[in-house]
C-alpha positions as CSV (number, residue, x, y, z in Angstrom):
1,X,-9.0,27.0,30.8
2,X,-11.0,30.2,31.5
3,X,-13.5,28.1,33.5
4,X,-12.5,24.7,35.1
5,X,-15.3,23.0,33.2
6,X,-15.2,23.1,29.4
7,X,-17.9,21.8,27.0
8,X,-16.4,20.7,23.7
9,X,-19.4,20.6,21.4
10,X,-20.2,20.3,17.7
11,X,-20.0,16.5,17.2
12,X,-16.8,16.4,15.1
13,X,-15.0,13.6,17.0
14,X,-11.6,14.1,15.5
15,X,-11.4,17.8,16.4
16,X,-12.8,17.1,19.8
17,X,-10.1,14.6,20.6
18,X,-7.5,17.2,19.4
19,X,-8.9,19.8,21.7
20,X,-8.7,17.4,24.6
21,X,-5.0,16.8,23.9
22,X,-4.4,20.5,23.5
23,X,-6.0,21.4,26.8
24,X,-4.3,18.5,28.7
25,X,-0.9,19.5,27.3
26,X,-1.5,23.2,28.3
27,X,-2.6,22.4,31.8
28,X,0.3,19.9,32.3
29,X,2.8,22.6,31.6
30,X,1.6,24.4,34.7
31,X,0.6,21.3,36.7
32,X,2.8,18.3,35.9
33,X,0.9,16.1,38.3
34,X,-2.3,16.4,36.4
35,X,-4.1,13.0,36.1
36,X,-6.6,12.4,33.3
37,X,-9.6,10.4,34.3
38,X,-12.1,9.2,31.7
39,X,-15.7,8.2,32.2
40,X,-18.6,7.5,29.9
41,X,-21.4,10.0,30.5
42,X,-23.9,7.6,28.9
43,X,-23.4,4.9,31.5
44,X,-26.2,4.1,33.9
45,X,-24.0,4.8,36.8
46,X,-22.6,8.0,35.2
47,X,-23.3,10.1,38.3
48,X,-21.4,7.7,40.6
49,X,-18.5,7.5,38.1
50,X,-18.4,11.3,38.0
51,X,-18.4,11.8,41.7
52,X,-15.6,9.2,42.1
53,X,-13.5,10.7,39.3
54,X,-13.6,14.2,40.7
55,X,-12.5,13.1,44.1
56,X,-8.9,14.1,45.2
57,X,-6.2,11.5,44.8
58,X,-4.4,10.0,47.8
59,X,-1.2,10.5,46.0
60,X,-1.7,14.2,45.3
61,X,-2.4,14.1,41.5
62,X,-4.7,16.8,40.2
63,X,-7.7,15.1,38.5
64,X,-9.1,16.4,35.2
65,X,-12.1,14.4,34.2
66,X,-12.9,13.7,30.6
67,X,-16.7,12.9,30.3
68,X,-17.5,11.3,26.9
69,X,-21.1,11.3,25.5
70,X,-22.2,14.1,27.9
71,X,-25.4,14.6,25.9
72,X,-26.6,11.2,27.1
73,X,-26.0,12.0,30.8
74,X,-28.6,10.7,33.4
75,X,-30.6,13.2,35.4
76,X,-28.2,12.7,38.4
77,X,-25.1,13.4,36.3
78,X,-26.7,16.4,34.7
79,X,-27.5,17.9,38.1
80,X,-24.0,17.3,39.4
81,X,-22.4,18.9,36.3
82,X,-24.7,22.0,36.4
83,X,-24.1,22.4,40.2
84,X,-20.3,22.2,39.7
85,X,-20.5,24.8,37.0
86,X,-22.6,27.2,39.1
87,X,-20.4,26.9,42.2
88,X,-17.8,29.8,42.0
89,X,-15.6,27.8,44.5
90,X,-15.7,24.6,42.5
91,X,-12.6,22.4,42.5
92,X,-14.0,20.2,39.8
93,X,-12.2,20.3,36.5
94,X,-13.8,18.5,33.6
95,X,-13.9,18.3,29.8
96,X,-17.4,17.5,28.6
97,X,-17.5,15.9,25.1
98,X,-20.7,16.1,23.1
99,X,-20.6,13.4,20.4
100,X,-24.2,13.4,19.2
101,X,-26.2,16.4,18.1
102,X,-29.7,15.1,18.7
103,X,-30.0,13.8,22.3
104,X,-29.8,16.0,25.3
105,X,-30.2,19.3,23.5
106,X,-31.9,20.9,26.5
107,X,-29.0,19.9,28.8
108,X,-26.4,21.0,26.3
109,X,-28.2,24.4,25.9
110,X,-28.1,24.9,29.7
111,X,-24.3,24.3,29.7
112,X,-23.8,26.7,26.8
113,X,-25.8,29.4,28.7
114,X,-23.8,28.8,31.9
115,X,-20.4,30.1,33.0
116,X,-18.7,27.1,31.5
117,X,-16.2,27.6,28.7
118,X,-17.6,26.3,25.3
119,X,-15.4,25.2,22.4
120,X,-17.2,24.4,19.1
121,X,-15.6,21.7,17.0
122,X,-17.8,21.6,13.9
123,X,-16.7,20.1,10.6
124,X,-15.4,22.8,8.4
125,X,-17.2,23.7,5.2
126,X,-16.3,25.3,1.9
127,X,-13.1,27.3,2.0
128,X,-12.6,26.5,5.6
129,X,-12.2,22.8,4.7
130,X,-9.3,23.6,2.3
131,X,-7.8,25.9,5.1
132,X,-7.9,22.9,7.4
133,X,-5.8,20.9,5.0
134,X,-3.4,23.8,4.5
135,X,-3.0,24.3,8.2
136,X,-2.3,20.6,8.7
137,X,0.6,20.8,6.3
138,X,1.8,24.0,8.1
139,X,2.1,22.0,11.3
140,X,4.8,19.9,9.5
141,X,6.4,23.1,8.0
142,X,5.1,22.2,4.6
143,X,3.0,24.0,2.0
144,X,0.5,22.6,-0.5
145,X,-0.8,24.3,-3.6
146,X,-4.5,24.7,-4.5
147,X,-4.6,21.9,-7.1
148,X,-2.9,19.6,-4.6
149,X,-5.6,20.3,-2.0
150,X,-8.3,19.2,-4.5
151,X,-6.2,16.1,-5.5
152,X,-5.8,15.1,-1.8
153,X,-9.5,15.4,-1.2
154,X,-10.2,13.4,-4.3
155,X,-7.8,10.7,-3.1
156,X,-8.7,10.5,0.5
157,X,-12.2,12.0,0.9
158,X,-13.5,14.5,3.4
159,X,-13.0,12.5,6.6
160,X,-10.9,14.8,8.8
161,X,-9.1,12.0,10.6
162,X,-8.2,10.3,7.3
163,X,-7.1,13.6,5.8
164,X,-4.9,14.4,8.8
165,X,-3.3,11.0,8.7
166,X,-2.7,11.4,4.9
167,X,-1.0,14.8,5.5
168,X,1.2,13.2,8.1
169,X,2.1,10.4,5.8
170,X,2.8,12.7,2.8
171,X,4.9,15.0,5.0
172,X,6.9,12.1,6.2
173,X,7.4,10.4,2.9
174,X,7.9,13.3,0.5
175,X,10.8,15.8,0.4
176,X,9.0,18.6,-1.4
177,X,8.7,21.9,0.5
178,X,5.5,22.5,-1.4
179,X,3.3,19.5,-2.1
180,X,1.9,19.6,-5.7
181,X,-1.0,17.9,-7.3
182,X,1.5,15.7,-9.2
183,X,3.1,14.7,-5.8
184,X,-0.3,13.6,-4.5
185,X,-1.4,11.8,-7.6
186,X,2.0,10.0,-7.9
187,X,1.8,9.0,-4.2
188,X,-1.6,7.5,-4.6
189,X,-0.8,6.2,-8.1
190,X,-3.7,8.0,-9.6
191,X,-6.2,6.1,-7.5
192,X,-8.4,7.2,-4.6
193,X,-6.8,4.5,-2.4
194,X,-6.9,4.1,1.4
195,X,-3.7,3.5,3.3
196,X,-3.8,0.5,5.6
197,X,-3.0,2.6,8.6
198,X,-6.1,4.7,8.2
199,X,-8.2,1.5,8.4
200,X,-6.4,0.2,11.5
201,X,-6.6,3.6,13.2
202,X,-10.4,3.3,13.0
203,X,-10.2,-0.2,14.4
204,X,-8.1,0.7,17.4
205,X,-10.3,3.7,18.1
206,X,-13.2,1.3,18.0
207,X,-14.9,3.1,15.2
208,X,-16.5,0.1,13.5
209,X,-18.5,1.8,10.8
210,X,-15.6,4.0,9.7
211,X,-13.2,1.0,9.7
212,X,-15.5,-1.1,7.4
213,X,-16.3,1.9,5.1
214,X,-12.6,2.6,4.7
215,X,-11.7,-1.0,4.1
216,X,-14.4,-1.4,1.4
217,X,-13.2,1.8,-0.2
218,X,-9.6,0.6,-0.2
219,X,-10.4,-2.9,-1.4
220,X,-12.4,-1.5,-4.3
221,X,-9.2,0.2,-5.5
222,X,-6.6,-2.3,-4.2
223,X,-8.2,-5.8,-4.0
224,X,-5.1,-7.4,-2.5
225,X,-4.6,-5.0,0.4
226,X,-5.9,-7.4,3.0
227,X,-2.4,-8.7,4.2
228,X,-1.1,-5.1,4.4
229,X,-4.1,-4.2,6.7
230,X,-3.4,-7.3,8.9
231,X,0.4,-6.5,9.1
232,X,-0.3,-2.9,10.0
233,X,-2.8,-3.9,12.7
234,X,-0.3,-6.4,14.2
235,X,2.4,-3.6,14.3
236,X,-0.1,-1.3,16.1
237,X,-0.7,-4.1,18.7
238,X,3.1,-4.3,19.3
239,X,3.3,-0.6,19.7
240,X,0.3,-0.5,22.1
241,X,2.0,-3.2,24.2
242,X,5.1,-1.1,24.5
243,X,2.9,1.8,25.7
244,X,1.0,-0.3,28.2
245,X,4.1,-2.0,29.6
246,X,6.3,1.1,29.7
247,X,7.9,1.8,33.1
248,X,6.2,4.4,35.2
249,X,7.5,7.9,34.5
250,X,8.7,7.0,31.0
251,X,8.8,10.0,28.7
252,X,7.3,10.1,25.2
253,X,10.8,9.9,23.8
254,X,11.6,6.8,25.8
255,X,8.4,5.1,24.7
256,X,9.0,6.1,21.1
257,X,12.4,4.5,21.1
258,X,11.0,1.3,22.7
259,X,8.0,1.1,20.2
260,X,10.0,2.2,17.2
261,X,7.6,5.1,16.4
262,X,8.1,8.9,16.2
263,X,7.4,10.8,19.5
264,X,4.2,12.4,18.2
265,X,2.7,9.0,17.6
266,X,3.0,8.1,21.3
267,X,0.2,10.5,22.2
268,X,-2.1,8.7,19.7
269,X,-1.1,5.3,21.0
270,X,-1.7,6.4,24.6
271,X,-5.2,7.5,23.7
272,X,-5.8,4.2,21.9
273,X,-4.4,2.1,24.8
274,X,-7.0,3.5,27.2
275,X,-9.7,1.9,25.0
276,X,-8.1,-1.6,25.2
277,X,-7.4,-4.1,28.0
278,X,-4.4,-6.4,27.7
279,X,-6.6,-9.4,27.3
280,X,-8.4,-7.7,24.4
281,X,-5.1,-7.0,22.6
282,X,-4.2,-10.7,23.0
283,X,-7.5,-11.8,21.5
284,X,-7.1,-9.3,18.7
285,X,-3.6,-10.7,18.0
286,X,-5.0,-14.2,17.7
287,X,-7.8,-13.0,15.3
288,X,-5.2,-11.3,13.1
289,X,-2.9,-14.4,13.1
290,X,-5.9,-16.4,11.9
291,X,-6.8,-13.8,9.3
292,X,-3.2,-13.6,8.0
293,X,-3.0,-17.3,7.5
294,X,-6.4,-17.5,5.8
295,X,-5.7,-14.6,3.5
296,X,-2.4,-16.0,2.4
297,X,-2.9,-19.7,2.5
298,X,-6.7,-20.3,2.7
299,X,-9.2,-21.3,5.3
300,X,-8.8,-24.6,7.1
301,X,-12.1,-26.3,8.1
302,X,-12.7,-28.7,11.0
303,X,-11.6,-31.7,8.8
304,X,-8.3,-30.0,8.0
305,X,-9.3,-29.3,4.4
306,X,-7.8,-26.1,3.0
307,X,-10.1,-23.8,1.1
308,X,-8.5,-21.1,-1.0
309,X,-10.6,-18.0,-0.6
310,X,-11.8,-15.9,-3.6
311,X,-11.6,-12.1,-3.4
312,X,-15.1,-11.7,-2.0
313,X,-14.5,-14.3,0.7
314,X,-11.2,-12.7,1.6
315,X,-12.9,-9.3,2.1
316,X,-15.8,-10.8,4.1
317,X,-13.3,-12.6,6.4
318,X,-11.3,-9.5,7.0
319,X,-14.4,-7.4,7.7
320,X,-15.6,-10.0,10.2
321,X,-12.2,-10.0,12.0
322,X,-12.0,-6.2,12.2
323,X,-15.6,-6.0,13.5
324,X,-14.9,-8.7,16.1
325,X,-11.8,-6.8,17.2
326,X,-13.4,-3.4,17.4
327,X,-16.6,-4.5,19.0
328,X,-15.3,-6.5,21.9
329,X,-16.7,-5.4,25.3
330,X,-14.8,-2.7,27.1
């Protein structure tokens, strides 16, 4: 970090989250006691949350504050952030995440003109988009040919998170050193389908709109995918509980073994776990249990009558359950 306060701007949430993980990992190699503290910059008490978060820990951990929705900061929080940036002796270290591109432009422009480091995370366009996919495969030591890039975009769409997840899945499931268009088409069986894990990733990141959009897209091509979505979501809850209940000091490898996931997945699970309280996970598990029974056996009304659901009713029920899960109060 060239400056202890970094603005991650541009509005592309997936790339912003990746930058946060990259910076945290880099700083932790130098300062293992680094403690991540998250606050919502749009909160009415954002200033108080910020002041409390940057305060030194009694146990000696080094705080690095991640401020979400910085463009919606109150006047008090804006003043505190700008003062910290301008102070050459500042001990404050923070990552400021700009999610929206409309609100707070004046404040964001002030940060960009200040001494703070600025990282732009805009969605790639044109050839840069294809380069993004190629580089994702390179991270798994794989190659992908030009026709396969087009086939993957046709199958998955242009959502970066969904593409990254698809690249990970293809790299895990296929043995080819170079992914071909035939590999992609065969994997997706000639359809622009949506894997269940993509939908559940949106749910556990609390991205309601994206979750429902992906679900409708998937159901359109695979009408009977509901039980697979429910089963995947239940597995995610099990994994999150392993992360939440892991003994203090557990390494990523330790947690990966307990949760039955690859080590790289632990970082994603940790990020998701921060967004969920244990009671919320318990409520989500109950909702999914109900959905699983209703999708497979039918809905049971108050009189005990079983109503077998038609495809439209099954989709509506699953949408309602996913929305209830993702929208519960934080």
